N, C-alpha and C positions, 0 to 999 in steps of 0.2 A: 289161738291168738298169740301165745307165747312163742311158738315156733315160726310164725309167719314172718316176723321181722328179720330174724337171722337168715331164713331161706331167701327172702327178697334181697338181703345184703349180699349173699353168695351169688345169687343170680346176676346182680348188677356187676359184681366183680368179674364174673366170667364174660359178660357182655363187653365190659371195658377192656379186658385182656384180649378178647377176639378182635375188637376194634383196633387196638394197638398193633397186634400181630398182622392184621390185614394192611395197616398203613405201612409197616416196616416192609412187608412183602412187595407192595406196590412200588415203594421207593427203590427196593432192590432191583425190580424189573426195569425201572427207568435207568438205573445206573448201569446195569448189564448191557442194555441196548446202546447206550452212548459209548460204553467201553469198546464194544464190537465195531462201532463206527469211528473209534479213536477221536470222539468228539469231546474234548476236555481241554482245559487251560494248562499248557505245559509249564509255564512259569509258576503258577500256583502249585502244581504238582511237585516241582523241585523245592519250593519253599516248605511244603508240607513234609517232604522227606527229611529235610534238615531239622525241622521242628519236632517231628514225631519219631524219627529214627535215630539220627545222630545224637540228639540231646537226651535220648532215653537210655543210652548205653550205660551211663554211670549207675543209674538206679537198678537196671537189670543185672549188671555185673555184681553189685553189692548183694542183691537178692540171691543170685546164683551161688556166690561164694558161701553164703549162709546155708543154702539148701544142701550143698555138698557136705558141710560140716554136720548138719543135723542128720543126714542120711547115715553117715558112718557111726555117729553116736547112738542112734536108735538101733542100728544093725549090730552093734558091738556084742550085746548080750546073746543074741541068737546065733550069730556066726561063731562066737567063741564056744558056746555050749555044744554045738553040733560039729565042731571041727571043720568049718567050711571057710576058713580064712582065705584060701586060694581062690574062692569064688566071689570075693568082695567086689571086685571090679565089675563082674557080670551083673551082680545084684544091684549095685549102685547105678550102673549104666542103663539097665533095663527099666528101672523105676523112673529115673530122671528123664531119659530120652523119650519114652513112650507116653508117660502119664504126668508125672509131677512137674517137670519142667514146663511143658506147653501150657498147662492149666494155671500154674502160679504166675508165670510170666504174663499170660493173658490178663489175669486179674490185676496185676501191677500196671500193665499197659492201659487197661480200662480206667483205673483210678487216675492215671496221669493224663493220658492222651484223650481217652473217651470223654472224660469229664470236661476237659479243656475245650474239646470240639463242640460239645453240647452247649457250653456256656458261650462260646464264640458265636455260633450260629444263632443261638437263642437271643443274644444281644442284638445281632443284626436283624433278626425277625421283629423284635418288639420296637426297634427304632426305625422300622420301615426301610431298612437298607436293602432287604431282599426284594421288596416291591419296587424299589428304585432301580434295581438291576433289570427287572421285567420291563419297566418303562423305557429303559435304554436298549430294549430288544436283546438283552443278554440272558441266556438260559441259566437260572440259578443252579440247576442240577449239574449241568456241564461245567459251570464255573466254580461252584463251591463244593458239591458233594462228590463228584467223580474223582477229582484229584485227591481228596481226603481218603476216599475208599481205597484207591490204588496204593496210596502212600502207606496207609495203615496195614494193608495186607502184606506188602513187601517188607515193611519195617518190622512187623512182628515175626515174620519168618526169619529174617536176618538176626533179629535180637534173640530169638529162641535158639538158633544155632550157636550164637556167641555165648548165650547163657548156659546152655548145656555143656559146652566145652569148659567154661570156667567152673561150673559145678563139679564136673568130673575131676578136674585138676585139684580143686580143694579137697574133694573126697579122697583122692589118692594121697595127698599130703597128710591129711589127718589119719588116714588108715595106716600110713607108715609110722606116724608118731604114736598113735594109741594102740595099734594092734600088731605092729612089727611086720606089716605086709609091705614088702618092697615094691618099688615102682614097676619093675619088670613083671612081677606076678600079677599086679593089679591090672595093668594094661594088656597083658597077654590074655587073661580070662575075659576081659571086655571085648577085645577084638576077635577072639575065637568063638565066643558064644553068641554075640549079637550078629544079626543078619542085616543086609542092606534094607530090607523091608522094615526093620525096627527103626532105623533112622528116618526112612521116608514117612512112617506113621506119624512121628513127631512133627515133621514138616507139614504134612497135610493138615494135622490138627491145628497147627499154628496159623495156617492160611484160613481155615474155617473160622477160627476165633477172631482173627483180624477182620474178616468180613463182617462178622456179627457185631463186633464193637463199632465198626465204621458205620454200618447202616443204622444201628440202633441209636448211636449218639447223634447222627445227622437227622434222623427222624424226629427225635424229641426236641432237638434244637430248632428245627424248622416249624414245629407246631407250638412253640412257646408263645405265651400271651400274658397280658396283665402285668407288664413291666418287670421290674427286678424280682418280685416274688415268683413270677412265672418262670423266669430264667432259673432260679434256684430249684423249683420243682422239676424243671426239665433236666437239670444236671442230676438230681437225685434219682429220677425215674430212669435216666440213661444208665447210670452205674448199676442200679438194682436189676434192671432188665437184662443188661449185658451179662452180669454174673449168673443169673438164673439160666439164660440161654447157653452160656458156656458150659455149665454143668450138664444141662440136658443134651446138648450136642456131643459133649464128651462121652456121655453114657452110651448113646446110640452109635457114635463113630467107633467106639472100642469094639462093639460087636461086629460092625461092618468091616473094619480094617483088620480085625483079628488081633 
């Protein structure tokens, strides 16, 4: 009796998770199908690029600047102890470009853009605006979801490249101030040790994360119900699910991409 209730609770949790994953996957298939047919609203796509990409540059730049500083501060003890100051650029670049940058930028992007998208679509859903589009023979997926999906993927890739660049510049500056590693040494070790595949790995991860955030936020927004509280639950579920999915995909993509 004592163990029955927790077991049933865990079972319900797995069923609910499977239901949501299935819903996200079905939405992704619909988005991909319309993308291949180029069936989406171009004007809405441009608006989403401005809202999600351009207006996110400042917060990504601030995050990236701090990441570069933290990397050098944390690496100071180990680099100084083992006499590897000349490898500071390679160490900072490897961690930032392949792992830390894409993940942290994706989490920031999810908090800003993913939550906004879930709230926007959730509000449209609970106020019957989505049903209104269907009554006007307008496909909600092509009009609302596909432009946001494409804009999020492209925006996060571009923001990750910008953020990685800013993080490395701040790391090089702090490295010169704190560890007397001149700029030439920092960038020489970075460019010599990193391969083109290291840069592409970060880009691929950013594209995966952008797609995850897009389809997750749109899914939870479109299934919102019960008025304003339902919109709040949709936003919360979107951010939590996106964060979990980002870490899971990052784990497996690290093994696949090397």
